N, C-alpha and C positions, 0 to 999 in steps of 0.2 A: 531148542531155542534158548538163546542166552538170557539169563535172568537179569532184569534191570535192577541195579543197585540203588539203594535208598540214599537220598540226600537229606541230612538232618534239617537243612534250612529250606527245603522245598515244601511249601504248604500243600501242594497238590499230590504229593506222594502218600501212599497208604501209611497209616500209623503202625508203629511197632509197640505192642503192649508189654505189660509186666511178665507175661508168660515167656517172652524171649529172654528177659533178664533171668528168670528162674531157671530156664533151660541152660543158659550159659553158666550160671553159678554152679548148677548141679554137675555140668560137664567138667568144669575146672576142679571141683571138689573130687570128682572121680579120678582125674589125672593126678591130683595130689596123693590120694590113697594108693594109686598104682605105683607112683614113684617111691612112696614110703615103703611099700612092700618090697620093691626091688632093692632099695637101700638096705633093708634089713637082711635080705637074702645074700647080699654081697658083703656081709660082715660089718654093716654100719659104717662103711668107709674107712675102716681101720687099716686096710691094706692099700688104700689109694688106687684101686683098680679102675680101669676105664669105665666099667659098668657102675661102680659106686660114684664116680665123678658125674656120669650122665644122670644118675638118679638124684644126686644133690642138685644138679642144674634144673632138672624137671620140677623138683620141690620148690626151688626158688621161683621159677617161672609161674607155676600155678598159684603160689602164695601171692605173688605180685599182682596177678590178674584178678584174683578174688578181692584183694585189698583195694586195688584201683577201681574196680566196679562198685564196691561198697562206698567209695568216696564219691564217684560221679553220680550214682543213682541213690544216694542216701535218703532222699525224701520218700522213696518208695519202699524202704526197708524198715524193720523194727529198729527204732533209734537206739535203745539200750543195748540190744544185741550187736548192732553194727559198730557202735562206738567202742564197745569192749573188744570186738574182734579185730578191728583194723590195726591197732598198735601191736597186738600180738603177732599178727602176720608180718608186719614190718620188722619186728624184732627177729623173727625167724629167718626171713629172707636176707636181712642184713647180716646176721650171724653166719649163715651158710655161704654168703658171698665173699667173706673176708679171705678165706684160704685161696680161692681162685684169684682174687685181686692181687694178693701178695706174689703168687707164682707168675702171673701175667706181667706184673710190674718189674719183677726181677728179669724176666726174659727180655722185656722191652729195653731196659737199661743196659743190659749186657750186650745186646745187639747194637744199640746205639754207640756204646763204647768201642766195640769192634769196628764199626763203620767210621767213627771219628778218628780213631788211631791208625786205621789201615792206610796203606800207601796208595791204594787206588780208589778209595771211597771217602776221601776227605770232603766234607760237605761244603758247598759254595758259600753258605751263609757264615761259616767260620773263617774263610779265607778271603772272601770278597771285601773290597774296601767299603767303609761306611761313610756316608755323607749325610750330615744333618740328622744323625741318629737313626737313619734307615739304611738297611742293607742294600747295596747296589748289586744288581745281577739277578734279582728276583723279579723278572719281568712278568707283566700281567698275562702275557700270552703263553706262559709256561705253566703247566698244571702244578698245583700245590704239592701233589704227591711226589714230585721230582725234586722237592727242596728248592724250587725256584731256579733250577739249572736246566738249560736245554740239554736234551740227550746228546751224549757224545762229546760234551765239553767238560773241561776241568778247570780248577782254580789256577791262577797265576802264581807260580812259585817264586817267592822272594826270600832273601836271607832271613828276614824277620819271621816269615811264615815257616821256614824250615826249622828255625830254633823253637818256635812255639809247638810245632809238630813233635819235635824231639822231646820237649817237656811233657806233652800229652801222652806220647808213647810210653815214656818212663813211668808216669803216674797211672796210666790206664789199668795196668795189671793189678796194682795195689788197690785202686779205686774199685775195680770189679770184685776183688776179694772182700773188701770191706762191705760193699753192697750185698754180696752173696751171704756173708755172715749175718748182717742185720735183717735182711728180708727173709732168709731161711728161718731165722729165729722167729720172726713175726708170723711166718706161715705155720710153723710148728705150733705156736701158741694159738693161732686161729683154728687149726685143725683140732687141737685139744678142746677149745671152747665150743666148736661145733659138735663134737662127740658128747661133751658134757651137756650141751643144750638139748640134743636129741634124746638124752636119757633122763631129762629132768621132768618133774611133775608139771612144770609150766608148758613144756612141749606136749605132753600127753593130754593136757586140757585142750590145747589148740587142736590136736589131731582128733579128739573126741567131737569137738564142735564142727570140724570139717566133715567128719563121718556123718553127722546128723544133717549137715548142709547137702550132702550128696543125695538125700532123699526128701528133705523138707526145707524149703527156703522161706524164711520169715518175712514175707511181704506184708505191707500194710493192706487193710481192706480195700483202699482205693486204687491199689497198684494194678489189679487185674485188668482194668479197662483203661489205665493211664497210658498216654503216649510217651515213649522214651525219647523221641527225637529232640524235644526242647532241652532236656538235660544233656544229651549228647552234644547238641549245638553249643550249649553253655561251656562245655569242656573245650571245644574248639575256640570259643571266644576268649577264654582265659589264656589259652596258648598264644593267640594273636596279640592280646594285650601285653603279655610278657615279652614277646619278641619286639614289640614297638619300643620297649625301654632299653634294648640292646644297642650298642654303638655300631649299627650296621654300616654306616657311612665309613667309619674308621676300618671296620672289618673288610670293607671292599678293597682295601689296599693290602696285598700280601706282605707279610713280614714288616709290619709298621713299627715293631719293636716296643709297643706299649706294654706288652706282656713282660718286658724285662725291667720295668721301672723299679720294682722292689728288690730285684736281684737276690743276693744272699744276705739280706738284712738280718739282724738278730731276732726280729719278730718271727715267732714260729706259728703265728696265726695263718689260716688259709689265705691264699692270694685274694685280695679284695675284689679284683676284677672277675674272678671265676664264678662267684656265687650266682649271679643272674643267669649265666649260661647253664649252670647245673640245674637251676630251677626250670628253665625252658626245656631241658632234656626230660625232666620228670613230667612236665605238662604234656609234652609230645607223646610220651608213653601212655598217659591217661587218655589222650585223644585217640590213640591207636586202639586201646582196649575198648573204648566206647564204640568205635566202629565195628569191632568184633562182636559186640553184644547186638548191635543193630542188624548185621548181615550174617552172623553165624559162620558156617563153613564157607559161605560164598563171599566173605569179606574181600573187597577189591584191593589190589596192590597198587598203591600210589607210589610210583618210582621216585618222584621228587621228594615226597615226605620220607621215604625210606632212605634216600641219600642224605637228607637233612639229619635224620636220626643217626646215621653212621658217622657223620661229621661230629655230632655232639658226643657220641661215644668216644671217638678219637680225642676230642677235646678233654673229656674227663680223664682218659687214660694218660694223656700227655701231662696234664696239670698235676695229677697225683704222682707221676714219675718224677716230674721236676721237683716236687716237694720232697720226695724221698732222696733225691740227689742233694738237695740243699740241707736236709737233715744230716745226711752222712758227712757233708762238708763241715758241719759244726762239731764233729767228733774231736775231742781234745787230743792234742799232741800227734796229729797226723802229719806226714811229710808234706812239704810245700808242693812237690810234684803231684801228690795224690789230691791235695786240695785244688790244685789247678785243673786237673782232669775232671774232678767233680763239678767245678765251676763251669767248664766248657760243656759238660753234660747237661747241667741245669739250663744253660742258655740254649742249648740245642732243643731241649724238650719244650722250653717256653716258645721257641720258634715254631715247634710243632703245634702248640696251642694256637698261635696266630694263623698257621696254615689251616687248621680245623675251623677256626672262625671264618676265614675267607671262604672255605668250601661251603660252610653252612649259609653264609650270606648269598653265595651264588645260587644254591639250590632253593633257598627260600624266596629270593626275588623271582625266580622262574615259577615257583608255586603261586606267588601273589599275582603275577600278570598272566598266568595260564599258558606260559610258553611250552610248546610240545617238546 
């Protein structure tokens, strides 16, 4: 018989008590310790083997789940312990994520450069004519993943477009080399920082606390019989409130070019439009972790929320890749063709940001109205 999943907002459903929270935290702490042992057995990641990469990923995932659960269910946990533990877990997961982020960003940018400068893969948004600041040819009926271009169609080749493609091809190789130097250096530094962090007394203190958590969860006296559903529902409400502040009406139009407003301006601060979207991504993760606490191994898979989360992950990746391209374009004394290629690359990634926003808007609206 299929198990009925709990709805945090359903007052008729049976309650889930603090014992479920304790079991979830013990399980995640055990996963953390297992990943740590594997990481040490593979040489602490110094050789960059697949096993060490998997171990670092498992460490990040368990640290995030523990930290997220401490945040969502903090009224049921010892306050001093929880407030001391959360920032340490955030520091660890953030430090371990940097190397992977640099590698993924470089791969994304090099693939985009190859696509943009290739003779058969020149994107429609770069060659299509623009009217009123919006790219023409990105029809609503075309999936965002195709770049707004119907399958089997290509851009109209004009003398101007041919000249621009020539400039892009000339600068693409040097732009790729520049990005590879910068991001490889950043990855090397992130790898060294991760190794240094894992050997530090700060990390050993975190690992010791997680080891204790694997057997003893510091719940408050009232937590044993407390119902977890209201706190889980509050996490969902925070997500919903954050989504309501997003410009979903604007995001309902693919490639509306609002992500290009600041372009390659001298301001090196993060793109001002991206912050609220990144916040929604974090809140969606907390909402998902709260569901795992309630349902345990039987946590239901909500395809619409999963799709929304994937769109927000792509949004984060594209926005950070665009920032890396813009940073490289500010390198002193680079050739004009290189700067041009980086500018096109930056615009391409900001268009990917818009595509991700459109995909999120589509999936979230389906979630809101309950469309199957």
